[in-house]
Backbone bond lengths (Angstrom), bond angles and torsions (degrees), N, CA, C in turn:
res aa  C-N    CA-C-N  psi(-1)  N-CA   C-N-CA  omega(-1)  CA-C   N-CA-C  phi
1 X - - - 1.433 - - 1.570 111.21 -
2 X 1.291 118.23 137.50 1.441 122.98 177.34 1.529 108.18 -98.60
3 X 1.289 113.60 129.93 1.535 124.63 176.48 1.559 105.36 -109.71
4 X 1.326 114.55 124.38 1.439 119.91 176.75 1.576 108.10 -112.97
5 X 1.319 109.63 138.80 1.472 119.86 177.23 1.482 107.84 -113.01
6 X 1.303 122.42 111.30 1.463 120.47 -174.52 1.545 106.52 -112.33
7 X 1.267 116.54 133.79 1.478 118.94 177.44 1.552 107.36 -144.97
8 X 1.367 110.82 164.25 1.424 117.67 -176.42 1.602 104.91 -102.15
9 X 1.252 115.33 155.10 1.446 119.80 174.41 1.566 111.17 -56.46
10 X 1.332 114.99 156.96 1.427 121.43 -177.74 1.632 110.39 -66.49
11 X 1.265 116.30 167.41 1.445 118.28 176.23 1.418 117.26 -57.32
12 X 1.303 120.88 133.90 1.482 122.03 179.60 1.561 112.55 -111.97
13 X 1.317 114.05 169.12 1.482 117.99 175.67 1.488 111.51 -54.72
14 X 1.356 118.17 -42.29 1.461 122.27 -175.42 1.545 106.71 -70.57
15 X 1.339 121.18 -33.92 1.457 118.06 -179.99 1.525 109.44 -62.38
16 X 1.349 118.21 -34.23 1.435 122.06 -178.55 1.501 109.81 -69.25
17 X 1.302 117.80 -28.23 1.472 124.63 -179.31 1.583 111.39 -92.60
18 X 1.303 115.73 3.62 1.458 120.26 -179.42 1.551 111.41 58.40
19 X 1.382 117.99 35.98 1.385 123.27 -178.60 1.527 107.73 -101.27
20 X 1.343 115.44 138.82 1.431 119.77 176.81 1.553 108.49 -76.83
21 X 1.327 119.60 137.73 1.387 126.60 -176.61 1.470 115.98 -101.95
22 X 1.349 119.27 -44.70 1.401 119.69 178.12 1.527 109.86 57.89
23 X 1.313 115.45 -135.25 1.480 122.24 173.37 1.473 117.53 -72.52
24 X 1.366 114.96 -17.09 1.445 119.58 178.62 1.511 107.47 -72.51
25 X 1.368 114.50 165.28 1.460 121.05 -171.10 1.550 108.33 -124.67
26 X 1.306 117.51 147.45 1.482 121.44 167.86 1.440 103.77 -144.01
27 X 1.322 115.66 157.27 1.482 126.32 -177.97 1.495 113.10 -71.97
28 X 1.418 114.47 146.36 1.432 118.07 173.32 1.527 109.68 -66.38
29 X 1.364 112.32 146.17 1.476 116.12 172.62 1.493 110.34 -80.68
30 X 1.265 119.60 167.82 1.492 124.55 178.66 1.557 103.98 -52.67
31 X 1.327 115.32 -48.29 1.500 119.47 -174.46 1.528 108.33 -64.26
32 X 1.279 118.88 -39.53 1.483 119.94 176.26 1.430 113.60 -61.17
33 X 1.290 119.17 -44.33 1.490 119.94 175.60 1.499 115.36 -64.64
34 X 1.361 115.31 -35.88 1.477 121.14 -178.05 1.578 106.47 -67.64
35 X 1.337 116.66 -42.99 1.424 120.09 179.70 1.560 111.48 -63.19
36 X 1.283 118.29 -45.03 1.472 121.85 179.31 1.599 108.27 -61.60
37 X 1.322 117.55 -41.93 1.455 121.31 179.62 1.599 107.37 -67.16
38 X 1.251 118.42 -42.92 1.464 120.17 175.85 1.537 113.27 -56.11
39 X 1.379 113.58 -44.44 1.507 119.70 178.52 1.459 106.50 -64.26
40 X 1.296 122.47 -42.91 1.490 123.72 179.24 1.483 111.27 -60.48
41 X 1.361 116.88 -37.38 1.459 118.10 174.52 1.511 112.73 -70.06
42 X 1.259 117.57 -37.14 1.460 116.91 179.30 1.570 113.05 -69.13
43 X 1.316 114.62 -26.04 1.460 117.88 177.47 1.500 114.79 -101.09
44 X 1.373 115.03 17.16 1.481 118.42 -175.45 1.565 113.64 -62.10
45 X 1.283 118.33 -25.80 1.502 119.58 -178.22 1.519 110.39 -94.05
46 X 1.326 116.51 1.11 1.548 117.93 178.41 1.459 107.69 -84.85
47 X 1.242 118.42 138.13 1.532 124.47 178.27 1.479 105.92 -93.00
48 X 1.349 118.37 121.43 1.443 124.18 175.48 1.493 109.23 -112.87
49 X 1.296 115.14 142.60 1.494 123.21 171.78 1.487 113.97 -80.25
50 X 1.348 114.59 -34.63 1.513 119.94 -176.01 1.572 107.43 -168.11
51 X 1.274 112.46 157.04 1.473 118.46 177.11 1.594 104.12 -120.48
52 X 1.336 118.39 129.47 1.442 122.23 -178.95 1.485 106.66 -113.85
53 X 1.380 119.20 136.86 1.343 123.45 -177.29 1.575 110.52 -149.53
54 X 1.263 117.10 156.57 1.438 119.76 173.62 1.563 104.74 -70.60
55 X 1.390 116.52 165.33 1.466 118.10 -179.09 1.544 116.40 -81.78
56 X 1.281 114.41 7.67 1.557 117.38 -176.27 1.574 108.75 -68.90
57 X 1.243 114.78 148.44 1.481 115.83 178.12 1.516 112.47 -59.28
58 X 1.249 118.97 -40.88 1.530 121.38 -176.45 1.536 108.33 -66.73
59 X 1.227 121.28 -34.08 1.492 119.46 178.77 1.495 112.37 -84.36
60 X 1.362 120.98 -31.90 1.477 122.04 175.97 1.565 106.78 -64.66
61 X 1.368 118.02 -46.99 1.404 120.47 -179.87 1.583 112.84 -59.41
62 X 1.327 113.47 -46.40 1.484 118.32 179.29 1.556 110.30 -61.55
63 X 1.335 118.26 -42.62 1.446 122.59 176.64 1.552 111.83 -60.16
64 X 1.342 114.29 -46.42 1.505 117.12 177.21 1.522 114.97 -62.83
65 X 1.383 115.11 -34.85 1.411 114.45 177.55 1.512 116.24 -73.52
66 X 1.396 115.26 -26.45 1.415 122.69 174.05 1.477 108.17 -71.29
67 X 1.334 116.93 -48.64 1.500 123.81 -179.69 1.565 112.07 -55.20
68 X 1.333 114.37 -41.97 1.450 115.36 -173.76 1.449 115.93 57.39
69 X 1.254 121.31 -134.86 1.478 121.80 -177.80 1.488 112.26 -96.41
70 X 1.370 119.90 12.35 1.516 120.04 -177.85 1.509 105.21 -64.90
71 X 1.320 110.92 146.32 1.485 120.14 176.20 1.510 110.20 -88.69
72 X 1.341 118.66 71.99 1.424 122.82 174.01 1.498 112.65 -130.23
73 X 1.237 117.45 161.54 1.527 119.69 -175.96 1.534 108.80 -85.63
74 X 1.311 114.71 140.55 1.419 121.60 170.44 1.486 109.82 -105.14
75 X 1.347 119.69 132.40 1.358 126.07 177.50 1.537 113.48 -117.07
76 X 1.291 118.08 121.37 1.423 121.60 -179.47 1.562 106.95 -94.82
77 X 1.245 114.85 117.99 1.494 123.93 179.53 1.532 111.45 -67.46
78 X 1.223 125.13 108.98 1.472 124.19 175.29 1.524 109.98 -97.38
79 X 1.310 119.02 156.28 1.452 123.39 -177.58 1.530 110.61 -71.19
C-alpha cells in the first residue's frame, strides 16, 4: 500500500500580504519556516521513499525543512 503525505508550502511574505503568487515566488516568513521544521519534527519517525515538490523556492525550502537530515531523495517537479 502507498501512503501519501500532502502538505502546502510554509507561509510566505506574499501570503501575509494576501497577494496571489501563482508561478511567482516569495520568501518564506520566519513563521513559515518554523512551521515546516515543526512538521518535519513531527514526521521524523516516518520512513519516506522520496519527497516531490514543485521547483519554486518556497516549496523546495519547505520540503528541505520537512526532510531534515533524512537520507532520502528530493525530486523537484519541472513542467
